[in-house]
NUMI-224039 format. One line per 4 residues: number of its first residue (from 1); their letters; for each residue y, x, z of C-alpha. Coordinates in Angstrom, 3 decimals, decimal comma. Layout:
NUM	A	Y:X:Z  ...
// end
This chain:
1	MVSL	0,015:-0,008:-0,030  2,422:2,994:0,758  1,793:4,456:-2,733  2,236:0,917:-4,244
5	AAGL	5,492:0,395:-2,491  6,715:3,720:-3,484  5,962:3,125:-7,091  7,478:-0,097:-7,510
9	RHGE	10,590:-0,402:-9,785  11,651:-3,819:-8,626  11,163:-5,544:-5,232  11,069:-2,361:-3,349
13	ALAQ	13,032:-3,883:-0,302  10,362:-6,680:-0,101  7,624:-4,197:-0,189  9,200:-2,101:2,740
17	RVLA	9,169:-5,238:4,761  5,806:-5,845:4,032  4,822:-2,342:4,887  6,747:-2,551:8,236
21	CVRA	4,816:-5,739:9,195  1,537:-4,038:8,446  2,307:-0,987:10,564  3,643:-3,429:13,380
25	AQAL	0,475:-5,665:13,166  -1,755:-2,531:13,569  0,192:-1,224:16,381  0,090:-4,641:18,344
29	QMSY	-3,399:-5,216:17,355  -2,744:-8,345:15,459  -3,367:-9,601:12,243  -0,697:-9,587:9,575
33	QELV	-0,583:-13,339:9,299  -0,273:-13,783:13,217  2,858:-11,387:13,180  4,459:-12,855:10,357
37	LTKE	3,866:-16,575:11,756  4,911:-15,727:15,383  7,328:-18,388:16,653  9,075:-16,041:19,199
41	PLLL	9,933:-12,925:17,285  12,793:-11,885:19,773  10,380:-12,168:22,621  8,157:-9,949:20,989
45	LVSV	10,618:-7,584:20,206  11,812:-7,547:23,833  8,144:-6,985:25,037  8,023:-3,994:22,793
49	LRGS	11,245:-2,483:24,136  10,133:-3,028:27,743  6,845:-1,580:27,049  5,655:1,928:27,810
53	PGAG	8,293:4,793:27,603  8,209:6,934:24,427  9,285:7,342:20,952  6,549:5,053:19,665
57	RYRL	7,951:1,796:20,995  11,242:2,463:19,120  9,293:2,949:15,793  7,430:-0,388:16,489
61	AADL	10,638:-1,922:17,358  12,282:-0,826:14,186  9,392:-2,021:12,125  9,578:-5,609:13,710
65	ILGL	13,264:-5,798:12,973  12,848:-4,802:9,353  9,579:-6,596:8,804  10,501:-9,799:10,455
69	SLPD	14,073:-9,727:9,040  15,521:-10,352:12,567  19,375:-11,501:12,373  21,693:-8,783:13,292
73	SQVT	23,478:-10,779:15,873  20,280:-11,505:17,837  19,096:-7,957:17,604  22,393:-6,858:19,173
77	EVLL	22,024:-9,317:21,959  18,457:-7,953:22,641  19,757:-4,379:22,570  22,727:-5,367:24,810
81	AQAI	20,283:-6,642:27,468  17,886:-3,518:27,094  20,902:-1,174:27,586  21,979:-2,906:30,673
85	DQVQ	18,644:-2,857:32,142  18,401:0,818:31,601  21,715:1,349:33,210  20,630:-0,686:36,199
89	AGRS	17,412:1,352:36,433  19,455:4,485:36,451  18,296:5,873:32,942  19,338:5,598:29,402
93	ELEE	17,879:6,008:25,925  21,006:4,462:24,234  20,833:7,064:21,234  17,365:5,365:20,619
97	LLTL	18,651:1,836:20,858  21,466:2,798:18,639  19,126:3,748:15,759  17,925:0,173:15,978
101	CPDP	21,430:-1,522:16,116  22,784:-3,073:13,072  26,234:-3,000:14,503  26,994:-0,252:17,035
105	VLLG	30,717:-1,362:17,332  29,681:-4,796:18,551  27,295:-3,391:20,980  29,884:-0,995:22,273
109	NRLL	32,367:-3,887:22,736  29,837:-6,045:24,660  28,976:-3,134:26,906  32,582:-2,427:27,605
113	ATAE	33,055:-6,218:28,259  30,260:-6,244:30,727  31,782:-3,169:32,439  35,129:-4,970:32,756
117	DLGT	33,484:-7,933:34,340  31,858:-5,584:36,886  35,187:-4,167:37,721  36,283:-7,682:39,071
121	FPES	33,579:-6,928:41,891  34,905:-6,256:45,348  35,547:-2,624:45,808  33,020:-2,468:48,659
125	DGYG	30,594:-3,107:46,108  28,862:0,392:45,206  26,415:-1,053:42,874  28,937:-2,469:40,564
129	DDCQ	30,811:0,687:40,396  27,537:2,590:39,834  26,740:0,171:36,825  30,222:0,217:35,535
133	VGLL	29,865:3,948:34,952  26,646:3,604:33,107  28,228:0,992:30,950  31,282:2,774:30,022
137	VAAH	29,267:5,885:29,210  26,998:3,620:26,982  29,943:2,055:25,395  31,494:5,329:24,545
141	TAHT	28,371:6,546:22,967  28,230:3,476:20,777  31,563:3,736:19,612  31,513:7,362:19,070
145	SRLN	28,418:6,906:16,844  30,599:4,961:14,484  33,851:6,944:15,148  35,625:3,804:16,224
149	LQGI	38,790:5,201:17,574  40,000:1,814:18,838  36,780:1,308:20,912  36,830:4,901:22,177
153	SSVL	40,528:4,263:23,363  39,683:1,194:25,332  36,841:2,955:26,988  39,017:5,692:28,254
157	TRAR	41,654:3,130:29,484  38,877:1,308:31,325  37,746:4,503:32,770  41,053:5,595:33,910
161	LLVR	41,167:2,167:35,832  37,750:2,902:37,239  38,687:6,495:38,430  41,562:5,096:40,464
165	RLLV	39,132:2,553:42,144  36,738:5,615:42,944  39,602:7,605:44,262  40,263:4,927:46,800
169	KTDF	36,825:4,965:47,849  36,620:8,818:47,604  33,511:8,562:45,481  33,771:11,924:43,635
173	RLMV	30,167:11,710:42,842  30,648:8,797:40,378  33,928:10,129:39,257  31,874:13,400:38,065
177	RLLM	29,174:11,503:36,611  31,861:9,306:34,631  33,701:12,385:33,418  30,529:14,308:32,312
181	GIGR	29,020:10,987:30,773  31,867:10,336:28,589  32,413:14,131:28,055  36,119:13,928:26,631
185	YDEM	37,259:16,472:29,088  40,563:17,012:27,461  41,544:13,355:27,424  40,107:12,825:30,968
189	AYVF	41,982:16,223:32,303  43,586:14,051:35,098  39,951:14,019:36,758  40,258:17,772:36,917
193	ELLI	43,458:17,384:38,690  42,115:15,079:41,072  39,055:17,239:42,013  41,290:20,246:42,329
197	REDR	43,799:18,372:44,618  40,923:17,073:46,795  39,017:20,241:46,920  36,107:18,721:45,445
201	LEQL	35,865:20,918:42,120  32,686:22,417:43,440  30,758:19,118:42,912  31,766:19,154:39,178
205	LTAG	30,767:23,013:38,793  27,483:22,049:40,380  26,736:19,153:38,156  28,158:20,675:34,884
209	VSDG	27,314:24,143:35,242  25,090:24,085:32,045  27,814:22,411:29,862  29,800:25,026:28,115
213	RLGA	32,443:22,479:26,818  33,132:21,439:30,295  33,666:25,005:31,263  36,121:25,655:28,283
217	ALRR	38,213:22,575:28,877  38,400:23,175:32,706  39,336:26,942:31,878  42,255:25,858:29,544
221	HLMR	43,424:23,189:32,155  43,696:25,709:34,904  45,504:28,271:32,589  48,030:25,621:31,483
225	HHPD	48,598:23,862:34,898  47,486:26,293:37,530  48,108:29,763:36,022  48,673:31,503:39,495
229	DLAC	45,499:30,227:41,071  43,323:33,026:39,839  40,968:32,666:42,493  40,025:29,255:41,199
233	LRLV	40,045:30,452:37,555  37,711:33,293:38,608  35,297:30,658:40,155  35,164:28,661:37,135
237	TGRF	34,842:31,621:34,565  32,129:33,193:36,905  30,098:29,899:37,366  29,992:29,573:33,493
241	GHYA	29,896:32,979:32,499  33,129:32,705:30,606  34,925:35,874:31,635  35,395:37,137:28,069
245	EAAA	36,540:33,758:26,812  39,121:33,386:29,589  40,561:37,034:28,659  40,585:36,011:25,124
249	DWRR	42,593:32,733:26,172  45,123:34,804:28,148  45,491:37,312:25,463  46,265:34,652:22,771
253	SADA	48,806:33,044:25,335  50,530:36,174:25,556  50,557:36,858:22,020  52,098:33,467:21,227
257	LLQP	54,693:33,991:23,607  56,027:37,112:22,014  56,574:35,642:18,673  59,006:34,518:17,493
261	PPLE	61,266:35,894:20,158  63,842:33,041:21,465  67,370:33,640:21,238  68,599:32,539:24,692
265	PAET	68,490:35,398:27,149  67,297:33,373:29,998  64,420:31,925:27,686  63,632:35,522:26,605
269	ARQL	63,428:36,719:30,157  60,988:33,827:31,241  58,753:34,203:28,136  58,540:38,044:28,688
273	TEAL	57,468:37,414:32,399  54,939:35,042:31,419  53,568:37,299:28,629  53,486:40,180:31,432
277	DAYR	51,402:38,027:33,684  49,045:36,904:30,704  48,207:40,270:29,533  47,578:41,329:33,191
281	HAAT	45,293:38,227:33,704  43,473:39,107:30,322  42,932:42,715:31,564  41,475:41,375:34,795
285	FYRH	39,078:38,975:32,901  38,148:41,621:30,329  37,173:43,954:33,112  34,976:41,366:34,746
289	ADML	33,160:40,904:31,301  32,673:44,654:31,278  34,947:44,851:28,093  36,856:48,061:29,184
293	SQAD	38,536:48,919:26,002  39,880:45,408:25,535  41,006:45,475:29,101  42,719:48,796:28,710
297	ACLR	44,431:47,428:25,464  45,804:44,549:27,258  47,090:46,789:30,121  48,887:48,770:27,580
301	QAQL	50,428:45,441:26,103  51,511:44,703:29,603  53,051:47,962:30,106  55,190:47,585:26,873
305	VALQ	56,315:44,020:27,953  57,344:45,433:31,313  59,212:48,215:29,627  61,003:45,541:27,391
309	IAVN	61,996:43,754:30,414  63,271:46,796:32,023  65,430:47,393:28,932  66,894:43,918:28,653
313	SGAL	67,805:43,851:32,245  69,434:47,356:32,116  67,056:48,841:34,518  66,312:51,394:31,797
317	SLPS	69,248:52,397:29,861  68,969:53,635:26,344  71,741:55,817:24,470  72,646:53,137:21,901
321	GPAL	72,078:50,097:24,263  69,186:47,571:24,453  66,628:47,881:21,689  63,741:45,670:20,819
325	LLRR	60,150:47,424:21,548  57,946:44,507:20,643  56,395:44,040:17,172  58,085:46,930:15,680
329	SREQ	57,128:48,523:12,271  56,091:52,114:11,889  59,447:53,046:10,542  61,358:51,327:13,382
333	LHEL	59,304:52,752:16,066  59,835:56,378:14,511  63,506:55,857:14,826  63,179:54,512:18,475
337	LLDE	60,951:57,420:19,369  63,306:60,227:17,801  66,592:59,101:19,133  66,317:56,506:21,958
341	LPCP	63,434:56,488:24,103  62,910:59,066:27,091  59,679:60,766:27,301  57,955:58,292:29,932
345	AARL	58,935:55,298:27,793  57,784:57,000:24,597  54,320:57,337:26,042  54,025:53,892:26,909
349	VLGA	55,254:52,732:23,543  52,632:55,114:21,935  49,993:53,775:24,026  50,751:50,164:23,057
353	YPDQ	50,845:51,165:19,298  47,426:53,123:18,975  47,956:53,197:15,032  51,299:54,818:15,401
357	PVDW	50,920:58,753:14,656  51,979:60,898:17,523  53,665:64,235:16,706  54,895:65,778:20,061
361	SLLL	56,350:68,877:18,450  58,735:66,628:16,391  59,831:64,433:19,391  60,528:67,740:21,628
365	HRQY	62,367:69,365:18,704  64,595:66,385:18,327  65,035:65,142:21,701  65,114:68,540:23,744
369	LCLG	66,390:71,159:21,284  68,614:68,766:18,942  69,912:66,338:21,369  69,981:68,708:24,298
373	RDQY	68,155:66,128:26,760  66,617:68,598:29,339  64,955:65,796:31,093  62,657:65,039:28,152
377	LTDY	61,000:68,382:28,523  60,667:68,042:32,365  59,071:64,563:31,870  56,687:65,866:29,165
381	LAAE	55,442:68,811:31,353  55,105:66,297:34,359  52,771:64,380:32,337  50,882:67,002:30,266
385	RHMD	51,552:70,179:32,611  51,846:72,338:29,590  52,305:72,445:25,650  48,979:73,029:24,233
389	ETVT	48,289:75,548:21,303  48,530:72,809:18,541  52,019:71,591:19,821  53,424:75,016:20,553
393	AALL	52,411:76,262:16,831  53,891:73,026:15,183  57,057:73,489:17,375  57,692:77,139:16,578
397	KRIR	57,063:76,388:12,831  59,846:73,695:13,027  62,328:76,034:14,858  61,705:78,798:12,273
401	TSGR	62,205:76,522:9,145  65,094:74,420:10,501  67,893:77,259:10,087  69,739:75,882:13,289
405	QYAP	70,807:77,917:16,299  69,403:76,819:19,537  70,475:77,279:23,143  68,620:80,490:24,492
409	ARLR	67,863:78,674:27,809  66,140:75,752:26,072  64,177:78,204:23,812  63,152:80,221:26,957
413	ALAL	62,058:77,101:28,784  59,887:76,101:25,703  58,260:79,476:25,545  57,344:79,467:29,261
417	ATKT	56,028:75,844:29,132  53,169:76,971:26,951  49,609:76,695:27,995  48,418:80,375:28,639
421	LELQ	50,078:83,873:28,959  49,141:84,671:25,427  50,813:81,558:24,057  54,006:82,414:26,216
425	YRAA	54,006:85,860:24,772  53,385:84,624:21,126  56,197:82,093:21,445  58,491:84,417:23,119
429	SQLQ	57,911:87,136:20,428  58,502:84,707:17,499  61,672:83,454:19,174  63,036:86,903:19,673
433	LHDV	63,390:86,427:23,442  63,324:90,056:24,686  64,080:89,167:28,265  61,002:87,005:28,355
437	LDEL	58,802:89,620:26,716  59,887:92,087:29,123  59,039:89,749:31,998  55,691:88,938:30,628
441	LDRP	54,703:92,510:30,180  55,666:93,618:33,700  52,918:91,235:34,989  49,827:93,066:36,005
445	EAAW	47,549:90,373:34,395  49,393:90,989:31,070  48,827:94,719:30,552  46,458:94,130:27,653
449	LKDT	49,362:92,550:25,926  51,001:95,946:25,334  48,365:96,812:22,859  49,121:93,614:20,755
453	VWKT	51,242:93,423:17,666  52,500:90,103:16,421  53,054:90,407:12,615  54,207:87,023:11,319
457	GGMR	57,511:86,085:12,554  57,299:88,294:15,808  58,310:91,603:17,095  56,512:94,620:18,127
461	PH	56,149:95,018:21,912  57,737:98,023:23,609
// end
């Protein structure tokens, strides 16, 4: 019969009905004629739906509905009664019922209406509240299956009223069940706020620990409305294992605050302060996630923002006045590093722009020798302790090829700032610093230098 029905070119729908009746009759151990001529098909459908649990009864119910051509409105009423029975029994197989339902929107409306009727029960009636939660969850599922926005909105409105009632009764267990059952966490974020205010957030975390969507929504709510409550945010991210996600959220928030910059100074100061805090939080959560390179990158951005705050407030004075350090191009950074930024600030900026090439010989030549800023070399040596061979060689080459005259005291300081005695001797030789050479050669540990001759750009020792 299956092959015959599949091969029909006309009357396929009738053939499928016949096949459904045959399957149903076999499952019910009835003859085909007994099934077709039954006088109470709806009672038969109800008895099947209330039978032994399992997917088989829903397949059998589907065959009965198709084979006996049961009216849509009557089927919906049967399914409504079945859904209510399941809610009262504390279980739900609504997804399976929806596969049988010819009109899920009608079913959703009827479930919602039943929930509203239960809402008229006295507030002391806990049974009505419990059933109302289950009915609202079922109604939401029915409307969602058909993307019925009006029905979903009606369910959410009724849910808000129920939450108020549950708050009066301090029934946070049902409140959590309603929130998780509907699952529209952003639309029902007011429940988050109630649980936080009443110190009942732990109930939600315990019930929803396996729901990643809940964790993400709760994390976003805390970041938006409780950014300073890091203890609570750590609790949530730790429970759901979302440290990396929380860090990425903070980082995106900070990045968004920095572009485009506002025009009002007060608003600029506020956004920079918020961005600074956001980068610091991102670094903290990246460390919790063992993503140390990302944590370091966020800390460097936080340092850059803090430096911008100092420049804007006048705490750090630049030669040409306040300058923008954020979101600068390579050429703009080059100009700032050459002419404006003191050495500690330059180090912070370079750390925040890892792609920016660093040539300390160029910066020392410009800031210390050309612009005469003695503090620049002092700060550089405080951080590096000395000039290594690479920086020394490049700086000496710049001095030789520049054709400029430099203050002897500064040249002397540069020569003595190099790393080793040999480098000091080489630098002094190339810079023609006779007094430094004599001073170095008088040292006992430099006796071997007396046998050394520097042939290129230097001088022969005494």
